[in-house]
C-alpha positions as CSV (number, residue, x, y, z in Angstrom):
1,Y,-2.8,-15.5,-27.1
2,L,-0.5,-19.0,-26.8
3,D,2.5,-16.4,-26.4
4,A,0.7,-15.2,-23.5
5,I,0.1,-18.4,-21.7
6,H,3.4,-19.6,-22.3
7,A,4.9,-16.2,-20.9
8,T,3.1,-16.5,-18.1
9,A,4.0,-20.0,-17.4
10,H,7.9,-19.4,-17.7
11,I,7.4,-16.3,-15.2
12,A,5.6,-18.0,-12.9
13,E,7.9,-20.7,-12.6
14,E,11.1,-18.7,-12.6
15,W,9.6,-16.4,-9.7
16,S,7.4,-18.8,-8.0
17,L,4.4,-17.1,-8.6
18,T,1.0,-18.5,-7.0
19,T,-2.6,-18.7,-8.1
20,P,-4.7,-16.5,-5.5
21,E,-8.2,-16.7,-4.9
22,V,-10.0,-14.3,-6.5
23,V,-13.4,-13.4,-4.9
24,E,-16.6,-11.6,-6.0
25,A,-16.5,-9.8,-2.4
26,G,-14.5,-10.3,0.8
27,P,-11.5,-9.6,2.8
28,L,-8.4,-8.6,0.9
29,R,-5.7,-11.4,2.2
30,L,-2.1,-11.0,0.6
31,D,0.3,-13.7,2.4
32,S,3.7,-13.3,2.3
33,A,3.4,-11.1,-0.8
34,R,6.7,-10.0,-2.6
35,N,7.1,-6.9,-4.5
36,P,7.5,-7.9,-8.2
37,I,9.3,-4.9,-9.5
38,L,12.3,-6.2,-6.8
39,I,12.1,-9.3,-7.9
40,A,13.0,-8.4,-11.4
41,L,16.0,-6.1,-10.2
42,A,16.9,-9.3,-7.7
43,L,17.2,-11.6,-10.7
44,D,19.6,-9.4,-12.6
45,V,21.9,-9.8,-9.6
46,E,24.0,-13.3,-10.4
47,G,23.7,-15.7,-7.3
48,V,21.0,-14.2,-5.8
49,N,17.5,-16.4,-4.9
50,P,15.1,-13.4,-5.2
51,K,12.5,-15.4,-2.6
52,D,15.4,-14.7,-0.2
53,A,16.5,-11.4,-1.2
54,V,12.8,-9.9,-1.2
55,V,11.3,-9.5,2.0
56,P,7.3,-10.7,2.2
57,T,5.0,-8.7,3.4
58,T,1.4,-10.2,5.0
59,L,-1.5,-7.3,4.7
60,R,-5.2,-8.0,5.1
61,I,-8.1,-5.7,5.1
62,G,-11.6,-6.3,5.2
63,E,-12.1,-8.7,8.0
64,S,-12.1,-6.3,11.7
65,F,-10.9,-3.1,9.6
66,D,-11.0,-1.9,6.1
67,C,-8.6,1.0,6.6
68,L,-5.0,0.2,7.4
69,V,-2.6,3.1,8.3
70,I,0.9,2.5,7.5
71,T,3.7,4.7,10.0
72,G,7.5,4.5,10.5
73,P,10.7,6.3,9.3
74,N,11.5,7.6,5.9
75,T,13.3,5.2,3.9
76,G,11.7,2.4,5.9
77,G,9.0,0.4,3.3
78,K,6.1,2.4,3.6
79,T,5.7,2.9,-0.1
80,V,7.0,-0.5,-1.2
81,A,4.1,-2.3,1.1
82,L,1.5,0.3,-1.1
83,K,3.2,-0.9,-4.4
84,T,3.6,-4.5,-3.5
85,T,-0.3,-4.2,-2.7
86,G,-1.1,-2.7,-5.5
87,L,0.8,-4.6,-8.2
88,C,-0.2,-7.7,-6.6
89,I,-4.0,-7.2,-6.9
90,L,-3.5,-5.7,-10.5
91,M,-1.2,-8.9,-11.3
92,A,-4.5,-11.3,-10.3
93,L,-7.0,-9.4,-11.8
94,T,-5.6,-9.4,-15.4
95,G,-5.1,-13.2,-14.8
96,L,-1.3,-13.7,-13.9
97,P,-0.2,-15.7,-10.9
98,I,1.3,-13.3,-8.0
99,P,4.4,-13.6,-6.1
100,A,2.8,-14.6,-3.0
101,S,1.4,-17.6,-1.1
102,A,-1.3,-19.2,-2.2
103,T,-3.8,-18.7,0.2
104,S,-4.2,-15.0,-0.4
105,S,-7.5,-14.0,-1.4
106,I,-8.4,-10.8,-3.5
107,P,-11.4,-9.3,-3.7
108,R,-12.6,-8.4,-7.7
109,Y,-12.4,-4.9,-6.9
110,K,-14.5,-2.5,-9.1
111,E,-12.5,0.5,-8.7
112,I,-8.4,0.8,-7.8
113,W,-7.2,4.1,-7.2
114,A,-3.7,5.2,-5.9
115,D,-2.0,8.4,-5.2
116,I,1.8,7.3,-4.7
117,G,4.8,9.6,-5.6
118,D,5.4,13.5,-6.0
119,E,3.9,14.8,-9.1
120,Q,4.8,18.8,-8.5
121,S,5.0,20.6,-11.7
122,V,5.7,24.4,-12.3
123,Q,4.4,23.9,-15.8
124,Q,1.1,22.5,-14.3
125,N,1.0,24.9,-11.5
126,L,1.1,21.8,-8.9
127,S,2.7,21.8,-5.5
128,T,3.4,18.7,-3.8
129,F,0.5,19.3,-2.0
130,S,-1.7,20.0,-4.6
131,A,-0.6,17.2,-6.8
132,H,-1.6,14.6,-4.3
133,L,-4.9,16.4,-3.9
134,R,-6.0,16.3,-7.9
135,R,-5.4,12.5,-7.4
136,V,-7.0,12.4,-4.2
137,V,-9.9,14.3,-5.7
138,D,-10.4,12.1,-8.8
139,A,-10.8,8.8,-6.2
140,M,-13.6,10.5,-4.1
141,R,-15.6,11.5,-7.1
142,A,-15.1,7.8,-8.7
143,V,-15.7,5.9,-5.3
144,P,-19.2,5.0,-4.8
145,E,-21.3,6.8,-2.3
146,D,-23.3,3.5,-1.3
147,G,-21.5,3.2,2.0
148,N,-21.7,-1.1,1.5
149,S,-18.1,-2.2,1.3
150,E,-19.8,-5.7,-0.3
151,T,-20.9,-4.0,-3.0
152,N,-18.5,-1.1,-3.5
153,R,-15.5,-3.0,-3.5
154,S,-12.9,0.2,-4.3
155,L,-9.9,0.1,-3.1
156,V,-7.8,3.5,-2.5
157,L,-4.1,3.9,-1.8
158,L,-2.4,6.8,-0.7
159,D,0.9,7.6,-0.1
160,E,1.9,10.4,2.5
161,L,-1.5,11.5,3.2
162,G,-1.6,15.1,4.5
163,A,2.0,15.7,3.4
164,G,3.1,18.9,1.7
165,T,1.2,21.7,3.9
166,D,0.6,22.8,7.4
167,P,0.7,19.6,9.7
168,T,-2.2,20.4,11.6
169,E,-4.2,21.0,8.4
170,G,-2.8,18.2,6.7
171,A,-3.7,15.9,9.5
172,A,-7.2,17.1,9.6
173,L,-8.0,16.9,5.9
174,G,-6.1,13.2,5.5
175,E,-8.7,12.0,8.6
176,A,-11.5,13.7,6.8
177,I,-10.7,11.7,3.6
178,L,-9.8,8.3,5.5
179,R,-13.6,8.9,7.3
180,E,-15.2,9.6,4.2
181,L,-13.7,6.6,2.4
182,L,-14.7,4.1,5.1
183,D,-18.3,5.8,5.1
184,R,-18.3,4.5,1.7
185,G,-17.5,1.3,2.2
186,A,-14.3,1.6,0.3
187,H,-11.1,-0.4,1.6
188,V,-8.1,2.0,2.4
189,V,-4.3,1.7,2.7
190,A,-2.3,4.9,3.9
191,T,0.8,6.1,4.8
192,T,1.7,9.0,7.1
193,H,3.9,10.7,9.5
194,L,1.0,12.6,10.9
195,G,0.4,11.8,14.9
196,Q,-3.1,12.3,14.2
197,L,-3.7,9.9,11.7
198,K,-1.6,7.3,14.1
199,Q,-4.5,8.1,16.8
200,F,-7.3,8.0,13.9
201,G,-5.8,4.2,13.3
202,H,-6.2,3.6,16.8
203,T,-9.6,5.3,17.4
204,H,-11.6,4.5,14.6
205,P,-13.6,1.4,14.9
206,R,-12.7,0.3,11.1
207,A,-9.2,1.5,11.1
208,E,-6.0,0.1,12.3
209,N,-2.7,1.1,12.6
210,G,0.5,-0.7,10.9
211,S,4.4,0.0,11.1
212,V,7.2,-1.2,9.3
213,G,10.8,-2.2,10.4
214,F,14.0,0.1,10.8
215,D,17.3,-1.0,11.5
216,P,18.9,1.9,13.7
217,D,22.1,0.7,13.6
218,T,22.3,0.6,9.8
219,L,19.4,3.4,9.0
220,A,17.8,0.7,6.7
221,P,14.5,-0.7,6.3
222,T,13.8,-4.2,7.3
223,Y,10.6,-4.1,4.9
224,E,8.6,-5.9,7.8
225,L,4.7,-4.9,8.1
226,D,3.5,-5.3,11.7
227,I,-0.6,-4.6,11.5
228,G,-1.3,-3.6,15.1
229,T,1.4,-0.9,16.1
230,P,2.1,2.9,14.9
231,G,5.7,3.1,13.7
232,S,7.7,6.1,14.9
233,S,9.4,8.5,11.9
234,H,13.1,8.5,13.7
235,A,13.7,12.1,11.9
236,L,16.0,13.4,14.6
237,Y,17.7,10.1,14.9
238,I,18.2,9.6,11.2
239,A,19.6,13.3,11.2
240,R,22.0,12.9,13.6
241,R,23.3,9.6,12.1
242,M,23.5,11.5,8.5
243,G,25.5,14.3,10.1
């Protein structure tokens, strides 16, 4: 027990971690949050200060909206934003300080579900689409149907929602999933390239768009998250620059 406390204090000092406010219910506020995996990688580079090397992300859900739809180019940092959110929340809820500002506030979520990455498998007869869908189904079965965000306290993180199938059908299914999760009172962060889901983020009263920054000259992400603006995938531009 003392070893765990000492290790926590050591990593908090080395990584400049802070203790956020953990509340029973309410909005999620992550201020200037940095991805802990990227911090660990930066520490291995001599002469690099992780606070300078890892770009912070500020993300809020549960105030004026409960669903954030993040769009932007490939390799643009959308999945990094998802992972930063999930890891910081899990760290806080297991009693660890987090790589974010002390003004951050984290609800005591009862359910946290994530569909991140591609787990297609020939052995399990899973395509990219069905692998994603299986994890979404698990989340949908677990999230309570009470429709009250104050008592539900569920968080669902969805990467590349609606991908891996016909774009029109994928977008329709993705929108239906987001609507159902919102009706149940869950907090949702989803990434996508589909225009219909950007439209959903613009028109649904409890949803909002977000976009990640991208430097067109270097084809590199800036990892800055801009809430309130949808992003472009820049697919043709990136393909042309890559030859």
